[in-house]
N, C-alpha and C positions, 0 to 999 in steps of 0.2 A: 686720539685714542680710538681704536677700532673695536667693534663688538664682534664676538664670536658666537655663532649659533650652532647648536647641535643639529646634526642631520636628523630629519624626521621622515620616517618611511610611512607613506600613506598605505593603509590596507587596501587590498583589491576590493572591487565592488562586491563580490560574493562573500568576502570575509566580513564586510561591514554590515551585511544583512543577517548575520548570525546572532542568535539569542542564547544566553546562557541558560542552564538548566532551571534555576530558580525562577527567572523571568518567564521562561517557556511554560513552566508548570502553572504560574499565576495566570498567564494569558489563556491557558487551556481550562482553568478552573479545577485542576486536580493537584494532588500532592506530589512533591518531587520523587517520592519513593515509587509511585505508580509510573511516572515517566521513566525512571530507571528500569522498571520491570518491562515496559513496552520496548525499550531499547534492547534489553537482554533477550527478549523473545524475537527480536527482529521485526516488530510491528511498526516501529518508527525509526527511520535512519537518523543517525547522529554522527557528528565528527568529534574526535577527541584531540585536544591540544597536547602539548608536551607534558603538562602537569596531570593529564588524565581527565580533565574536566570535559563535560559534554557540552556541545554547541549544536544548536538546531537552526534550521531554516524557518523563516516566518511562515512559509506555506505549509509547514507540517502541523500547524495549529488546527487546520481543517481536518487533517487525517486523524488527529486525536479525537476531535469532535465526532467523527464518523465511528471510531472505535467505541466511544462512550455510548452513542445512540444504539449501536448494534448490541452492545453488552446489556443495556437496559431493556431492549425489546426482546431479546432472545436469551434463553437460559444456556449460555455458552461459557466454557472456561476459556482462559486466555489463549491456549494452543489452538482450540477450535476457532477462535475469533480470527486468527491469522489465516486459517484455511478459508473461512467464509469471505474475508476481504479479498483474498487471491481469486476465488471463484467469481465474485462480483466484478472484479476488475477484468477478468477474462471474458465474462459475458458482455461487458460493455465494449471491449475490443472487438468481439465477434459481431455484435450488432452494428457497430460503426463500420466494420469492413463490409457487411452486407449492404448497408445503406450507401456507402461510397461506391460500391460496384454496381448499384442499381439492380440488384438481383431480383428478378420477378418470378423465376421458375421455383417450384418447391424444393426445399432442401433435400428431402428424401423422395425417392421414386414412389409411385403408388404401390399399394400392397400386392396387386396382382402381377406386377412385373418383377418382384423379388423372386429369387430362386430358393426353393426349400431343399434342404439336404435331409434325406431319410436315414436315420440311424439304424443300428442292427435290430432294434425292437420294433421297427416299422412306423415309428412316430416321426412327424416332420419336425425338423429343427431348423430355425431360420438363422441364416448367417449373413 
């Protein structure tokens, strides 16, 4: 008598590290409704399966923690929170680029080397 086994497909590595919405909210210390709001606003990326359930990467827990800290420290609404996070990320990228390039000269030229444009009223306008 031979035994028959069903074929089992092992999930890919990145699929195994996914967390469902309820577990993700528990790890972040927030309610699942807030997690859905973050996803709807584009603050936290999530994948959807065929049933429409949200799945998150474990690394996104830190991103939610960052959002919570910014929201607690600054009087921002959720839309502004996304803008602040984008600006902070951009600042980090620029600082890293400056550090990697080893830039030692000033970012802007000294004030006396800038050219002033005189408008029709005779006042100087810096461009």
